[in-house]
N, C-alpha and C positions, 0 to 999 in steps of 0.2 A: 833377157829383156824381162821385166817385173809385170809389166801391164800386159793386159791381152787383147789381142788383135782380133777388133770388129771389122776391119777395111775386108775381112774375109766374107762376112755378110751383105754388106755394100759399101761400093768406092766413093759414093757421091750422091746428093740428092737426087741426080735425075733417075739411079735404078731404083731409089726408093719410090719417087714420085710415079715411074713407070708401073710398079707392082701393086701399088694402091689403084692406078687408072685400072688395073686388071683386074683385079676384086672387085672392085665396082661395077666392070663391064659383066664379068660373070653372075654377079648378083643380079645385074638385069632379064641377063640371058634363062639364070633359075626360074626367076618370077616369071617370066614369058613361056617356060615348060611345060611350069605347072599348071598352066590354064587346062592342060589335057596330061594331070601326072601319072594317070593309069598307063596310056601308053608310053610315057615319056622316063619312066622312074627309072629304071638302069642310065640312062642319058643324065637325067638329073644326079643321080649320084652318084657317077663317075665326076660331073663337075664339079659337086660339093664337096668330095675330096680331093680334090688338084686345086681348089681353090682355097681351102682349109689348106692346105700344104704352103702356098704361098703368104697366107695372112698369117699362120705358125711363123715364119721365118719374118715377117714384118714387126709383129707385137714382139716377136722375144728380142728383136733387135733392139727396138725404140727402148722397151723395157730397160735392157741392160744400160743401154747409155746413159737413162737416166741415172741407174745406181750407180754407174762408173762417176758421176757429179753431178748432184739433183741442182747445182746452181746455175747448170747451163739451161736458161730458160726453154731454149729452143727445143732440148731432150725432153723436159717435162713437156710440152705441150705436143710433141708427138706421140708423145707415149698415150696421152689423154685423147687425141684424137685418132689413134689405133686402135685403143682400146672400147671405143665408139663401133667404128668399122668392124672389129672381132664380134661384138654383141649381135650386130646387124647380120650378119653371115648366121653366128649361131643359132640363129632365130630361123632359119632355111631349112635346118635339121628337124625341126619338131615335126613334122607332118610325116616322117620317114617311119618312127614305129608305130604309130595307130596306124600307117597304112598299111605295112607288111600282117599287123596283128588283124588287120580286118579281111585279110583274103581268106577264102575258104581253105580248107587244108589242099586241095589238090592244086588249087594256083598256089600257094605256099611252096610245093612239092615242087611243083614247075619253074619258078623263080628261082630257086636252089639249085638246082640241075641246068638249068641253060645258064645260071653265072658260078660260076664254080670259085671264081677270086673270091667272091662274097658270102661263099658257104658258114664259113665260122662266123662273118658278122650277122647274118640271119640268123642264124642256130642260138645264138646270143638272145636274140630279140624275142624269140618264139618263146625262149624257158617262162618267159613272163606270161603267158597266155593266159594259164588260169587266172592269173593274179592281175588284169587285166580288166575293167570295165567296161560299160558303152562309153562310146566318144561323147557321150551328153555327159557321163558320172565323171569320166574324167575329167572333164571340163569344171564341174564343181569345186571336185578336190583341189584342181589346179586353182580355182579361184577363190580358193578357201586356205591354200597355203600361207599366205600372207599373216592371214589373221591366225593360224596355229604356231607360228615362228614366233607369235609374241612373247611368251613366256620366257624366248631366249634373250629377246631384246630388253624384256625388261629386267632381265638378269643384270646385261651387259648398265643399262642406265643407271639400276642401282648402287652396281659394284664399283663403277667407275667414273660416275658424275655426280651422283646425290648424296652417297657416303663421304664423312669426312672425318678418318681418321686423325686423331689428334700428334698434336706437337709433342716432342717427348724432350724434354730438358736436361737431363741428361748427355746426351748425345748432340742436341743442339740441331734435331734437322726432325722434318715431319713425317710421319708416316705415310708411307703409301702400298698400294697393292705390287708396284715394280720394285720398290726397294727392300719388301720385307723379309725375302729370301738372304740377298745380299747382308743385310744388317745383320741376321743369324748368323751367319756364314763367318764371321769378323769382329763381332765387339764380344768384350770382357764379360762375363758371367752374369755378373747379375745385369749386367745392361739387356742380354739375349732377356735374360728372365722379365723385365720389365718392359720390351717390347712384344714380346710373343703374347706377355698378359694383355698388355694394351689394344694390340691387335684384334685380337680376339672376344676381348670385352664391346668392343664396337661391331664386330657383326654380329655377336648375342643380342645387338638390342634389334637386329632386321630380320632375326630367328622366323617369325612369323613368317613375313612376307618371303624369305628366300624359300621357308618351306611352302607356300602357296606357288608359288611361281613353279617350283623344281616339281611336284606335284602335277599342275597342269600339263608339264613338257610329257611328264610321264604318262598321262592320261591321255592327252593328243595321241600321244604314238600306240597305245593299244587301243583305241578307238580305231583310229585309220588301218592298224594291223588288221582288224576283226573284218571291216571293209571291204579290204583286198584280198579277205579269205586265207590269211595266215594262221596258225598254230599259236601265235603269239609274237609281240613285238621284235625280241629279241630273233624267230627265226626268220623273221622277213629284211631286219636288217644284215644278217649274215648270208641272206639268200643273194645279194647283190654280187656276191665275190664268190657263191656256191658254196660256201663253209659248213660244215652239220654243225650242229651245236654240241655234240660230243667233243670237237676240237677245244671250243669254250670252257665244257665243263673239266676235260683232262688239264689242261692248264692250270685251273685252280685245286684242281687234286692234287697235282705232283709238286704243285708250291705249299700247299699243306705240308705235303709230306718232309720237305727240305726247310721248313721255317725254324727248327732245330738250331741249323748249323748259320740262320741268321742272327738266331738268339747269341751262338757263341761270337760272330764276329762285335755283336755289342758290346757282349762283356769281354773282349778282347780291346775294344777301344775304351770302354770305359777305363779301364788300366793304364791303356798310351795316354789317353788323356787326362790322367790323374784325375779324375773323377769320383766323390763317394758314390755317385747316384748318375744314371744317363736320365736324363728330362728330356720331352721333345723340343724341347728351344737348343738343344743341345746336338739335335741329329746331323746338322748343315754344318758345322764346326769340322774343317779339315781334320784326320787322323794323322797325318806328317806334314811336314814342311813342304815337302817337296823338293825338286832338282837347285841347287845351287846355282849351276852355269847355265846359260845361256845358249839355245839351239840357233846358229845364223839358218837361213832359207839352203843356203847351198849344202850345209851339211844334212840339212832334214833332205831336201832333196837323196840325197847317197842313202839316209836312212829309210825311206819310204820303198826305196829301189830295190833295197836288200830284203827291206822284212819280206816282200812279197815273192820272193825268190821259188818257196814253193807252188807257186800259180804256173812256172815256167817261163822261157824266155819269150814267148808270145806274150803274154799279160805283161813283162816286163817291160817290152819294145812299145808297148801302146803305151804306156805309166809314162815312158821316156819322150814320146808323142808328145806327151801337154806340156813338159819344159819346152824340148825343141820349137812346138809349132805355135809358142804363146797362146794355151788354152788359158792362164791364169795370171788373172790379176791379184797380185800377191799383197802388197802394204796398206796400212789404211793411209786414207788422204782428206782433206778438206772436202764436203761434199759428196763422198762416198757413204753409198749403205752399207750401215753395220753388220756384224754377224760375217754369216759364209752361207752360200749355195753352190749346187752345181746346176747349169742352164743350159741352152741351146736350143736349136731347132732341129726338123728331122736331118736339111741339109747343111748345118753347119758344125761346125767342132762343138763337141760338149764342154761350153767353159766353164770356168769355175770363179766366183768370187772368195775375197779371201780377205783379209784383214791380220794378215802374220805378226806375231808381237814376241817373234824367239822364242819361246817358253815349250812347252812338253804338250799345252794342251792343244798349242798352234800344230805342232807336227802331227797329232791325233786328227785334229779339224782337218789338215790336209789331206793325211791319208783316207778318212773319212770320205771328202766330197771328192777324191779320186776314184774309189769303189763307186760313187752315184755313175760321174762320166763314163766309167770305163764300160760300165751296164748298158749305159744309155748309146756307147758306141757300138758295142757287140750287135745293140739290140736294132738298133737303125741299119747296122750294115745288113742285116739277115732279114729283113720282113719290110714288106711294102708298108708305104705311109700308115694305111690304114689300122696296122696289127703292129705297129711299132713301140709305143707306149707303155709300158709296164705298169700293172697295179700299183695302187697303194698298201696292200698287203705285204707285197715284195719289195717294196720301195726300199726301205732298209736295212735287205738281206747282206748285198755286195758292200754297202758301206761301213757295215759294223762287222762284217767278216774280215774287211780290212783292217779293222780297228784290232780284232785277236791275233793276227798274223804280227802287226806291230808289237802287241804287247808280248806275245810269245817271243819275238824277236829282241826285243829291250830288257825283257825279267833273262835270257840264257846272258845278256852282255852286260849286265847289271854289276857296278863296282863294288858295291858295299850291301848291307844290310837294311842301310837307309833308302837305299835306291829301289831296294829289292820289294820293301815294306810300300814305299811309294806307289810304287806299280801293281803290286797286288791288291793296293785298297783303291786302286782307279779300275782293277777290273771287278770288285767286289760293289763299287760303286756303282759301276753301269747296270748289274745284273738287281741290284736296292730298288735305282730308280725308274729301269726300262720294264724289270718283269714282277719284281715282288711290287711296288709299291703299284703300278699301273695293273698288275690282280688283282690286287687289292679294289681299286678303285671299280674292275671289271664284278667283282663280288658283289660289291655296294651296289651297281644295275643294276646284276642278275636276281638279287633281292629284294629292290623296291619293286622291280618291275613285276614281279612274281606279284606280290603283294597286291598291288594294285590291280592287276588281271584278276586275283581274287575277290575283286571287287569291294578292296580295304581302301577306306580314305586315309591319307597321310599326311602328318603336318610337320612342319621342323620340329618340333620332339620328338618325333617319330623316328626321323631322320639323325638327331641325334644320337638316340639309343643304338640305332642297327649301326651308324659308323663309328662309334667308339667302341663296341663287343668287336666290330673287325679290328679295330689298332689294336685294342688289346692282343688280340688272334696272333696278328701281323708280327706285333714287336716284340712278346711275351713277356717275360718276368725280368728281361736284361735292358729294359728301359721305360721308367715312368710314365703311364699313358696319363697325363697330366688332364685333368678333367675337361679344359676349354678346349684341347684338340677335338672333342664332340662338334664344332663348328667347324672345322674344316672343310666339310663336304659343300661349304655355302660359297666358298673360295674356287671351286675346281670347275674351270665352264666346259673342260671335256663333257662333262654329266649333259649339257644340252645336245651334242653331238650324238648321241645313242651310239651305244655298244661298239665303238670305237677304238678306245684304249687297248683293248686287249688285244690289238695288230702289235702294237710297240714290242709287247711280252713274245708274240708267234714268231717278230721279227727277229729279235735277238737270239731267243731261242733257237732256231733255226740258224744263224750266222754261226751262232757257238759250237751246234753240229755238224754244220757244213768246215768249217774253221780246223776241226779237230781231222777230220776226214782227208781233208787236203794236206795237213801237216805227218801225215802217216807218210805222205809219200808215192799213193795208190793211182798209177795213171788214168785208171778208168774213175775214180771217185774226181779225179781231178777234169776230165772230159767230162762227166755228169755234171757237172758244177760251172762249167764253159758253157756249155748246152741250156742248163737254165737263164745263163745272162745272156744268150743268143734267144731265146724263144718271145720276147716281146710280152703280149698280152694276145696270142693265138691259144694256149691253155689258159685253164682257171689257176687258181694260183695253189692248192693244195695239189693239184697236178705238178705243177711245175716242180715243188719242192718234194713232192716224193720221187721224180725224176732225177733229182739233182742228190738226192740222199739224206733226204729231211723229211719223213711222212710224220709227222706231226701229230698225225691222227691216230699213230699207236704211240701209247703211252711209255711204252720201252723205247722207244726211240728217242721220245722227249727225254726221257730220264738222263740221255748221254749229255745234255747240256748242264744238267744240273748237279751231274756228275763231277765235273769242272770246275761250277762253282764250289763242291765243295770240298775238293779238292785245294782252291785256293785258298779258303777258308782256313782250313787246318794250315796252311803252312802260314797263314797270316799270325796265327793263331800261336804258333810254333813259333816265329821270332820274335812276338812282342811277350812271349815268357821266358826268354832268353835271358 
């Protein structure tokens, strides 16, 4: 069967209505109990999590039904109604943190001692005590949050609504933010150059506005961090995951150390593509043509199960369940959401939405999403509801670790140099886009925030200069840093999500380290990795990764991932030079 079986969540409307009724009844009970919240606190908390678990199942089901076919108006309506109910329930959680933090120290100790199942939950709240203001002050900050988010909103409106990109006669198409990169990946060189120049010429017209918008965003964050008694904006943003700033800095340092191998890759690419010199408008062009053959889904199933053999029989058996129990909605259909994801509730299968198209990328997407789903499977099976959701920081580790195992399997079984070259390029490109590029963005954030914290005002021209210098550092002499690339920062929405992008790089670095350990066949390494998958959110991310065998706080451990990258580049270069 090639469709997921959502009837395992709800068989009919009656079951859905029954749970909706339960959620509403419980919200009313919570509101009643909150009239004496101090005496009823644990009872309220128990009821909140019990209700949230039901709500999780309802909303997930409705969303996946909509994604299955958005042309079914009944599914769209249900998702909208449940979204409103979900927000209504979440608002009932808002008093929990202020209540716990408002207690005296002896009261907090008593609360933890008398409720051991909530110990981790309470301790995670109490970490923020020294950075939490009075209830009145926190309320003022909350009221100001909408105004403080205006730079992001202004950026979005400017880039997606107000800007008018030109129509390009030579390609018979109007430029947009959405088609810019796809066009650079497929057009002939002269047209690529034209698209590149016209796109960035348009961005340049708004350089002053983009500059003031980003500066305002950084300034707001810097002010907030001072109010909240952090040493810096970066420390504040990393504090949520209990990540020390040395992790961020180590990542940048180690990437700098291995930049010469990125330069080698681009030199080999220049030769492979037959270019006189490599420009920024050439970076998205595929190095190789890829596979000529199709890979039907049945063959992909066998490939991914075989690829994870180093994970052991238990892991393989869970992967087989995904196919046998119909976790996966496989093929594109009219009305179906594009792309791919792994989802599901605490009480459901960890479902997967695919749009499988019989190519190599589809196989990698399949094993990637299976990594997410098996992580969720282990996490939910080994934790109660409130500790079962893993953090964003580690969310991509299991998925990209699976990809590394598939890549290793496919390289070992490559039929010829062309196939091997394609696979090596796939690996190097993952590093390039997920580690090197995101680290360059992370360094841009570090430098710009530091300047604002030193009370320097930044304009569009300042951002241009910082970005262009970083681009030259990260691409070296192997690629011409065309002057127009200095405007690229102004098209990156992640710069408004504040110290987020480095997580992509640490995630892939961690999975690279762990996949190498798994491939050696050491039983203890495998057991450590499985324990990581089972941890949910009981421990903080760095502790989880350290226990798994990827202590990324240690630069020498981090180096393991980059040695794998180096090895792949040298192999790529060797085949190109044959």
